[in-house]
C-alpha positions, 0 to 999 in steps of 0.5 A: 499499500505504501508503494501505491501511494508513493507511485501516485505521489510521484505521478502527480509530480511528473504530470504536473511538471509536464502540465506546467511546461506544456501549458507555459510553452503554449500560452507564451506562443499565444501571448507572443502573437497577440502582443505582436498583433497588438503592437501592429494595430497601434503602431498604425494608429495616429488618432482616434479615426486612425486606431478604428480604421487600424482596428477594421483593416486588421479585422478584415485581414484576420486569419484567426485573430480576434479584435475588438475595439470598445468605447468606455460605455461598453460599445463596439466600435470595430472588430470581429469579438463580441464581448458582453458588458460583463465580459469586457468589465471583468477582462483586464490585462491577459485573460483566457475565456470562453463562452461562459464568460460572456463571449460569443465564438464560432462552433470550432473555438471553445476559448480565446487567450488575449490582452486587453489594453486601454487607450489614451482616448479611453477606448479599449483595444481587445486582441485574442488568439485561438486558445482551443489547443491550450484547452485541449492540451489541458483536457488531454493531460487531465485524461491521461493523468486519470488514466494513469493514475487509475492504472497505478491505483489499480496495479498498487492496491492489486500488488498490495492485496496480493503481497498481503495474501501472500504474507498472510499465506506464510504466516498461517503456515508458520502458525499451523507448524508452531501448533504441531510442535506445541502439540509435541511433534518436534520433528516439524519445521517451518516450510521455505519457499526459496525467496530468501525474503524476511519470513525465508530468514526467520523460518531458517533461524527458527528451524535451526533453533528447533534442531537444537531444541530436538537434539537437547529433548533427545539427549534429555530422554536418552539420559532418563532412560539410561537412569531408568534402566540402570537403576531397575536392575539394582533395584529388582536385585535389591527386592530379591535379596529382600525377599530371600531375607524374609523368608530366612527369618521367623521374626514377625517384626523383621518380616513386617520391615521386609515387607515395608522395604519390598513395598518401597522397592516396588514403588520405586520400581513402578515409578521407574516403569512409569517414566520408561512408558512415558518416554515411549509414549512421547517417542510414539512407540506406544501410540499404536496402543492408544484407545478412546476413553470415556472420561465421564465413566471414569470420573464416576468410577473415581467419584465411587471410590473417593466419595467414602475418603471424602465423607470421612473428611466431611467433604462431599464429592460429586460427579456433575 
């Protein structure tokens, strides 16, 4: 979106420069022609009658140039340019005017650009040239700008939507992979698209971190398994010795002590067996033996088992 805005801003600047340069060139050419025509008329005039005659001659010989000589009251004395009183009053100096400004023009002319000059006797001389080319240039540049502006906007916003969609796709892929990793699948890795962009660099770093974590977890699991295996053997031998010692004694108190020792060893062996089973489950070795468990039934059984214990402690245990 930012690139689209910059493109539009750049297009505006370029078209403003082109318009200004083109409009200035055409306007300068028109003003040079008008200035020359006006100078010719004034140079030929020596008094009021001669200025009137000069305007009439210039009008007769005109090849697209417009003339108007008006007295202070706004009456047209000579020329081929019909001005309304309002147009005559508002035309001071250089001016570009069209039909909406109160002047009559031939059908093929849309605007004129000219100069009004007040003469010594109070009359006003208007000289103008066909400015349709200037209006056409303005319209051409305006239409071209709108076309380019619309194209840039379409490309910019279309590209922005495409990039946003690509970004969301990458983020969703990374999110799904991270969810799988949080679920315990440490073998998953964030996919790369091979472009080498920021997402690829981020994914590469995260994958390297996951590789390291996976190695550490495997080492920790291996250490736990080794400890469990190494301790089960001496504990099993200790239990055998306690069993033999119990059978060789007749003292009830000694037998009770041996029984307690054997129970403690059995508890330790159960703990290590559970640790090994957990390790197997995490490694996926026991997943094939998994089955669906009805938690409602399991909870009801637990409530029935411990309900008496809860009542003995003046507590109520229920299953909702």
